[in-house]
N, C-alpha and C positions, 0 to 999 in steps of 0.2 A: 510749740518748739519744733524746729525742723531737725530730723534725725536721718542720717545717711548710713545705710549698711552696705559694706562692700568688702572686697578681698583685702586681706591684711597687706598694707603697703610694703614695698620691698625693703625699706629701711628697718622694718621690724623683724624680718625673716633671718633665720640662722639658728645657731645654738648659743644660748645665753647661760652664763654661770652666775648664780646668785652669790654675791659677796657679803651681803648684809640684810638682815631682817630685823626690824624694830616693831614691837607691838605695844599698845598702851594698856597697861595692866589696870591702873587706877590713877586718880588725880594726885594722890599723895606719894606715889612712888615713881622713880625714873623708869622709863620704858625698857623692858628687858631686850637685849640684843642677841642675835644669833649670827655669828660669823664662822661657826664650826661645821654646820651641816653641809653635806655634799649634795648639791642641787644643780640639775641641768634641765633647761627648758628648750625644746626644739620646736621651731615655728616655721611653717610653710605658708603658702598663700591662703590656705583655708584650714589646715589641720595642725594640731599640736600634739606633742607627747611630753610628759614631765615626770621626772624622777627625783625624789627628795629622801635622803637617808640621814637621819639625825645622828648626832655624835654618839648617843647611847647605843644605837644599833651598830655603829661602826666599831665601837669598843668591844661589843659582845659578839662580834661576827665570827662565824665558823663556816668554812667552805664545805659543808656537807648537806645532804638532802634534808628536807623538812622533817621527815619521819625519823631521823637520827638525832634531832635536837632535843635538849631538855626544855622544861617549862620556862625557865628564865630566858633562854635564847629565843624561844618562840615569842615570848612577851616583848622582847626588845624589837623584834621584827615588826610587831603590830604598830609601832610608832612611825613606820615608814609611810611615805605617800608616793603614789604614782597614778597617773591618769592620762587619757588620750581622748581626743574628740575634735569637734569643729570649733574654730575661733571666730567669734563675731566681732567685727570692728565697726565702731561708730565714730563719726565725726560730728561733734557738737560745737555750738558757739563757744562753750567754756573750755573745750579741749577734746582729747581723744580717749576713748574707752575701749579696752579689750575685755570681752567676756568669754571665758573658756567653758564651753558646753561639753560636759564629760560624757562620752559614750561608754568608756570603760574606766573604772575607778577602783583602786586598791582599797580605799576606805569606803565606808557606807555613805549614802547620800547626805549632803550637808543641809543645813537650814537655810542658808543664803546662797544666791548665785555667786560664782567666782568671777568678780569683775574688778578691774583696776583702771584708774586714770594713768595714762602713760605719757611720759615726757622725756626728752633727751637732754642731758647736760653736756654730753660729748657725742660724736658720731657713733661710737660703739659702746655707749654707756646709757642705760635706761633707768629712770626712776619710776617706780610703780607705787601708787597710793590707793589704798583700798576704798571701794565705793560703799560696800555694805558692812565692812568691818574696818576697825581702826588698825592699820598697819602701814609700813613703809618698807619697800624692798629696793635694793640696788642690784642691777644686772649688768654684766659685761659680756660682750659677744666674742666668741672664739673666732679668730681671723680666717680660719680655713673651713668655715661652716656655711659658705655662700657659693653661688655659681651654678648649683644644680639642686633641684628639689624633686623628690619622688615620694609618693604615698601609695601603698598597695593594701588591698583588703583581702583577707583570707577567705577561702570558699570551701564549703563542704562538698561531698561527692555529688550532691544534687544541686550544686551551684548556689547555695544560700550563704549569706554573709555570716561567718563564724564570730565576728567581732575582733579577730586577730588583725593586727596592723603592722606594717613595716614602713618606717619613715626614714628618708635620707635627706641630709642637708650638708652639702659639701662632701667632706670625707667622713662625716659622722652618720651613724645609723642607730635607730631605736626599734626594738621589737616589742610588741604588746600582745599578750594573750589573756583574755578574761578568765576568771575562775569558773569552774564548772558548777560549783555549789551556789545555789541562790541564797540570798539573805533570809534570815528567819522570817516567817510569816508574821505580819503585824508589827515589825520593828519600827520604832519611832524615829523619824528623821533627826539627825543631829547626834546619833550614837557614833562613837569611834570604834575602830577595829579592836582596840583594847577592851572596850565595853562588851563587844560581842564575844571575845575570847573568855572573859570572866563568866558570862552567862552560859557558854557552851564550850568548856575547855576540852572536852573529848573530841570536838570537831575542829580543833585549832589548825591542823594541817590543811583541812578543806578550805577554811577561811583564808589562810595565808597563801594558798596555791594560785596566785595571780601574778603573771610576769610582766614587768616593765624593765627592759634591759637596755643599756646604753654602751656604745663602743664606737670603733672606727673601722672602716674598710680600707685595706691596703693590699695590693698585689693579690687580689682574689681571695682574701681571707678577712673574716670578721673577728676582731679582737674585742672581747667583752670586758669592759672596764668595771661596770657596776650594774647590779641587778637587784630587784626585790627578792630574788632567789639566790642566796649567797653561793650556792654550789656552781652557779653559772659564771661567777666572776673569775677572770683569768683564762677562761676557755678561748680557744682559737678554732674557728670553723671555716672550711672552704665555703665561699659564698660568691654568687654572681646572679645577675638578672638580665633577661633578654626580653625586649619589648616585641610582642607578637603582632599587635595592631594597636589601635587607639584605645581599646578597652581591656586588653589582657596582656599579661606578662608571665614569663616562665622563670621561676626562682629556683636556683640550684643551691641547696644548703646541705652540707655534710654528705654530698653524693646523692641526695634525693631531690628530684625535680617535681615541683607542684605549680599549677596555674593559679595566679592571683589576679584579682581585678584591679585595674589602674584607676585610682582616684585623682591622682595628679602626676604629671610627667613634665616638669619644667626642666628639660635637659635635651641637648642637641643629639647626644649619642643614643642609639637604640640598645646598646649593650653596656652593662656596668659590671665590673670595672671596665672602662673604655680602653 
């Protein structure tokens, strides 16, 4: 069978809002549907970032630091999902498949690759059907999420990749920061973050301290709408980025400037906001 790996086509790029998730529980029951979770997927030509906040985490939300939350509030946050990494696109005779290879993940490693058959039923509406799991998702693209795409990688003082990422699509921006704490040694793949918290409740803050934030950039400010860290929601930060050359950019955030590596710059302007 011939398989072609290539950049994610332009029609798949942008910010997508999930409007429906259906999963097959068993043959004798109707598939449960989720149209209440807050979900955003940002896709560039090769990178993605994804944030998913279930209804329970929204209802139990408190805009305070993790260290000031009670056990019930921390447990609700463990149901969130957020990840970022490279997107592998395949054209097969049977259709098109996206596989999201996670470099940073709010949840522990899964048992199966995250892959879906992708098809359009409207120009800005995607249907995703699971390859390795039985699910069906409906995605709708935000109209002002195209036209420019930028992906930046955070660097340490010795210029090593920290795993931090900034992604821009149109007027929208996502920022990702991995947790500092490593997963417990010998942890079995397939565990959820809720499982980890049950086994190590004293380290709950360490396990939950992983950022995936979503918002929009307007007039030199980043407005944070939703984040795995609730204290970040509603914050407004001064923000700009200047392309230094083909490999490096200078990001100014809250008055502090740092050099970031350019992973993608599909944008005519060398300064954003332009």
